[in-house]
C-alpha positions, 0 to 999 in steps of 0.5 A, spaced: 283 705 310 287 701 315 294 702 316 299 697 315 303 694 320 311 693 318 315 690 322 323 693 322 327 687 319 332 686 324 329 679 326 330 673 321 323 669 319 326 664 322 328 667 328 321 669 329 318 662 328 323 660 333 320 664 337 313 663 336 315 654 338 319 657 345 313 661 347 311 658 354 304 661 353 298 664 348 299 671 349 307 671 348 305 667 341 300 671 340 305 677 340 310 674 335 305 671 331 303 679 330 310 680 328 310 674 324 305 677 320 308 683 319 314 681 317 311 676 311 306 681 308 305 687 311 
């Protein structure tokens, strides 16, 4: 059975989307996408 990733809701979905857009390279963008997915559908 797989584990469920849950993000703490201290950032809004819009704030995370902005972080994804302003990420300068692939690695930070990938990390923010993980947070985004955890917020949207854990």
